[in-house]
N, C-alpha and C positions, 0 to 999 in steps of 0.2 A: 872711415866711410866717406867717400867723395860726395860733393854737392849733387852731381847728376844722379848718383845712386839714391841719395836722400829723396830727391824729387820723384824718381821713378817708383819708389816704394810707397809714396804718400797716397792716401785714399781719395775718393772722389766725392763723398757726401758732404754737404755743407754743415758747419757747426753754426746753428742759428743765433746763439747769443754767447755771452761770455760767462755762463754759469760754470762753476768749477767742475773739472773732470777728475775723477779719482783713478789712480793707477796703482801699481804695486808699491804701496807705502808712501804715496805722494798725492797731492791735489794741485791743480793748476787751472786757471781760467784762460782759455784761448781767446784771442781777440775775435770780434765778430767777423763772420765770413770765412773763417778757417774751416777746412774739412775736418770731419770727425777723425779721431786718431785711428790709425791702423797699428797693429801690434805684431812684432817679430821677435821670436825667442831663439837664442843661440847658446849652445853649451860648448865650452872650450876646456880641454884637459890641460892642467898645469901640474908641475911637480908636487904642489901642495894639495891638489885635488881639483874638482871641477869648478869652473867659473860660469855661472849662468847670467847671460846678458839679455835684457829685454829692452827693446826700443819701441817707443810710441812715436809715431810720425804723423804730422799734420801739415797740409799745404794750404796757402791762401791763393785766391785767383790772381793776385799781384805777383806771383812767383816766389813769395816768401815761404819759408818753411820753419817748423818747430820740431825739434826732436827731444824727447825725454828718454834718457837711458838709465836703467837701474842695473848695476852689476853686483851680483851676490858672490862674494869670495868664499873660499873654503873655511875661513876662520876670521876672528875679529881682526880688524885693521889696526895694527899697533902703531903705525907711523902715518897718520892721515895726511900730513903735509907732503911727505915723500910720495905717496900715491897720487895726490893732486898734481904735484910737479911733474911726475913721470907721465901721467895721463895728458896733461896740458902739452908737454913736449911731443908726445906721439900724435896728438890731434893736430898741432901746428904743422908737423912734418907731413902727415897724410894729406892735409889740405893745401900744402905749400903756402902757408899763411904766416903773417908777421904779427907778433904780439904788439898791441898798441898801449894797453894798460892792464894792470892787475892789482887787486886789493883784497885783503881779507874782508869777509862779510861779518859784521858783529852778530853775536848770538852764542848760544850754548854749544852748537855743533860746529866742528871744523868746516869752514865754507869759504870759498874764494869766488870772486866775480872778475870777469875779464872781457876786454874788447880786442878783437883781432880782425885782420883783413887779408884777402888774397887778391889776385888780379881779377877774379870773377865774382867775389862776394864780400859782404861785410857781416861779421859775426859778433854775437854777444853770448856769453856763457856763464853759468854758475855751476860749480862743483861742490857737493856737500857729502860728507862722510858720516855714516851712522853705523856703529858696530861692525857688521860684516858687509856693508853695502856702500857703494859709491853711486851717487845720483848726479846726473849731468843734465842740465837744462840748456839747450842750444838753440839759438835763433839764427837763421840764415836769411839775409836780405841782399838786394842788388845795389843798394845805395846807403850812404851814411845817413841820409834823411829817413829812410825806412827804419833803420836800426834805432834811430833816436826818437821815433814816434811815441807819443804818450801811450798808445795801446800796447806797444812792446814793453815799455816800462811797467805798465799795469800788470801785464802777464808775469813779469819777473817778480813783482811785488806780491802776486797772488800765489806763487809757488811755495808750497809748504810740504815738508817731509812729515808724514803722519806716523811713521814708525819711530818710536823713541827708544833710546838705549835702556 
């Protein structure tokens, strides 16, 4: 999904504080001033069965955006790293972006964090796999300074998957 599409889908109501917002198996505290999440659900047919993808999208008045995506696959994800790698490659290709850094995130769940950029935007992402779900937390900003802001780090620190295997 391209940056312009992300911003077009974002909602208009302001999120007053950074209280955690609960979604489908996750919680996250949006930075102050971000719009309330809008939700979009899409089902895709795959040879193994249907994949249900839900996107929660929020936009800041500064042009920044946050997208949380939950993809429910037809069965348990047997090779989380392979799914994370293929999803990362698809995302980089769709955004015409270059990977700057990637590292596994410590914890019990397979999880990776990364930084990447395109000509138009600076991105920060986390992918986490739980059973039959892939969660993606994606931040989109217009500058490296926006991406490095303490409020963005706080949002990533606040992101928790609440569905446990």
